[in-house]
C-alpha positions in Angstrom: 101.3 96.6 31.9 101.2 95.6 35.5 98.1 94.1 37.1 97.6 94.7 40.8 95.0 92.9 43.0 94.1 95.7 45.3 92.1 93.6 47.8 93.9 90.4 48.9 93.9 88.5 52.1 96.4 86.0 53.5 96.7 84.1 56.8 99.4 82.2 58.6 99.8 78.7 57.2 98.5 77.1 60.4 95.1 78.9 60.3 94.8 79.6 56.6 92.3 76.8 55.7 90.1 77.5 58.7 90.1 81.3 58.2 89.5 81.0 54.4 86.6 78.7 54.9 85.1 80.9 57.6 85.3 83.9 55.3 83.7 81.9 52.5 80.9 80.8 54.8 80.3 84.3 56.0 79.9 85.6 52.5 78.3 82.6 51.1 81.0 81.8 48.5 83.4 79.0 47.9 87.0 80.1 48.2 89.1 79.5 45.1 92.2 78.6 47.2 93.5 78.4 50.7 94.6 81.8 51.9 98.3 81.2 52.3 101.0 83.5 50.8 102.2 80.7 48.6 98.7 80.0 47.3 98.1 83.7 46.6 101.4 84.0 44.7 100.7 80.8 42.7 97.2 81.6 41.7 98.1 85.2 41.0 100.9 84.1 38.7 98.4 81.9 36.8 96.1 84.9 36.4 98.8 87.3 35.4 98.7 89.4 38.6 102.0 91.1 39.4 101.3 92.7 42.8 98.9 92.3 45.7 97.7 94.8 48.2 97.1 92.9 51.5 94.1 94.1 53.6 94.2 92.3 56.9 91.3 92.2 59.3 91.3 91.9 63.1 88.1 90.5 64.6 89.3 91.0 68.1 91.5 93.8 69.6 94.2 91.5 70.8 94.8 90.2 67.2 95.9 93.5 65.7 99.6 93.5 66.8 100.1 89.8 65.7 98.3 90.4 62.4 100.3 93.5 61.6 103.6 91.7 62.4 102.6 88.9 60.1 101.7 91.2 57.3 105.0 93.2 57.8 107.0 90.0 57.6 105.2 88.8 54.5 105.7 92.1 52.8 109.4 91.9 53.6 109.6 88.4 52.3 107.7 88.9 49.0 108.3 91.8 46.7 104.9 91.2 45.2 103.1 92.2 48.4 102.2 95.7 49.6 100.4 95.7 53.0 98.0 97.8 54.9 97.8 97.5 58.7 94.8 96.4 60.6 93.1 98.0 63.6 90.1 97.1 65.7 87.6 99.7 67.0 88.0 98.4 70.5 
């Protein structure tokens, strides 16, 4: 049986810690790990998760293209990842 995490977030390495902590602060939770691809794959393996559906979020319109490119590149680099695109209402 395969286990799929259908709601996962990753960030580029250079902003992963800041973005993960900001998300945790917003929701009032303590993140289990930093939101890099490598951390997600490592923690997923420990938990027995085989695949991840990435759900990126753009908080500003100008972020969408860069975020979608990042997700595309990560999906191409890791067979475990399946990605949705992001958009911004503005």
